[in-house]
N, C-alpha and C positions, 0 to 999 in steps of 0.2 A: 977614909975610914968612917967618917960620920955618914957618908952616903950609903955605905954598905950596911951600917946599922939601921938606917931608915928603911932601906929596901927589905932588910930582914924583918923588921917590925911590921911593915906593910904586908909582907907575905904571911906572917903568922896571924895577922888580924883578919885575913880573908877566910870566910867560912867555907867548908867543903860543900859540894853539891848535895842537895836534898833529893834523893831519887824517887820520891813518892809522886805519882801522877794518877789522874783519872783516865780511864780507858774511854776514848771517844766512841760514839755510836758509828755504825757503818756509814751513815750519812749524817753529817753534822753541819750546822750553820757556823761559819767563821767570819770574822770581821778584819778588814785591813784598814788601819787608821793611818792617814797620810795627809800631807799638805795638799790643798786644792789643786795646785798646778802639777803635782807629781803624777806622772803617767807610767804605765807599764805596758810592755809588749809581750808577745807570746811566750818567750823563753825566760822572762824575768822571774826570779824567785821573790815572793812576798813574805813578810813576817806577818802572821795572822794569830788571832786569839779566838777562842770559842765565843760566839755572840752571847750565849747563856752566861758564861763566866763574867763577861763585861757588864751585862744587865744586872746580875746578882750584886756585883760590886757597887753599881750605881744606886741600887736600892738601899744598900748599907751605908752609903755616903751621900745623903740627900743634898748636902751643900756643895758637892763637887761640881766644878765647872769644867770647861775644856782644858784649862791649864793643869788642874789637879788630876784630871783623867790621864792626860799625857804623862804626867809625873808618875802615876801608878803604872803606866805602861812602859816606863823606863825611857821615854822619848824626850823629856824636858825636865830640867833641874828646878825651875821655878813653878810655884803653884798658881801664879797669876795667869790670866788668859793671854795667849800670845796675840801679837798684832796680825800675824799671818793666819789665814783661815784654814781650817782642817776639815776633812771629810771622812766618813765611815762608809766603806764599801762592803756590802754583805753578800756572801756567796753560800750556796749549798754545796758543800764539798764531800767527796767520798774519802773515807779514812785511808784507803789505799793510795790516794794522791797526796796525802800529807806526809811530812816527815818531822821528826822531833829533833830540834837543834841541840844535841847533847855531844859535846866535844869528846873525841876518842871513843865513842860508842859504836858498836857494830850490830847489825841485825835489828830485831824488834825490841823496842823500849816501851813497854806497857801499851800494847795494841797498835802501835804505829812504828814503822821503821825509823831508825836513826838516820839523820841526814848524812849524806856521803860527800866526799870531795871538798871538805872545808866549809860546807854550809852550816855545820854545827859549831864552828869555832866561835869563841868569845869575841864579841864585837861591840865596842862602846859599852852601853849599859845592858846589853843582852849577855847574860851570864855564861853562856856555853854549857849551862846545866839544864836547858830545856824550859827555862822560865825567865821572865823579865825581873829586874830589880826595881822596886818602888824607890824612886829617888828622894822621897820625902824623909824616909828614915832608914833606907838601906835594907828593908825587909823584902821578903819574897813577893813578887808581883804575880801576874797571871801566867799560866802555862802558855808557851809559845809553840807555834808550828810554822813550817815553811811549806809553801805550795807554789807551783808555777802558775803564772797568770792563765795560760791556755787551759790548764786543768781546772782551775777555779771558775773561769768564765764560761765553760761549756754549757752549764745549766742556767746561765743568766746571772744577773747581779742587780743589786739596788744600791744607789749612791745617795747618801743623805749628808747634809751639813752636820758636822760634829755636834754643834750646839743643839740642833733639833734632835739628833739621835739621843743625846743625853737626857733631854726633857722627856722624850717618848719612852726611853729605856727604863724610866722609873715607874711607869704605869703598869 
């Protein structure tokens, strides 16, 4: 009985999806943040954010390090810098190659198609609402997109250590 009450309280405390998104340009810069040793092959789907949104956040949060940035991206619970090294891979992506990870959505969701085949499903700290959850306070994080590696890499890419990207992103 207590378990059902706890589950009911948890379900009521979850906020519904906020459907407001910015429309990406036809070609936009996106960033894939991942551990240094993480690799991707042609058909692998990546979680990416717009590079401009990441840089804007860094200028608003001048004290943020790698740990806090990962926390804002919904990738780490602690704000302290991780032991493991992270990288930021930047791509120039076409909007037609991106999809928005919104669970149970079909067709276009503000300028980009919704992800199909379960790619928009809630997973860990990725809300299923098309954006990440800032794990510092549970607030809305950046808009998320999914893109296949082969579609993202076709125009080339740049890989930077996350710590360097954070320093450079504030300039």
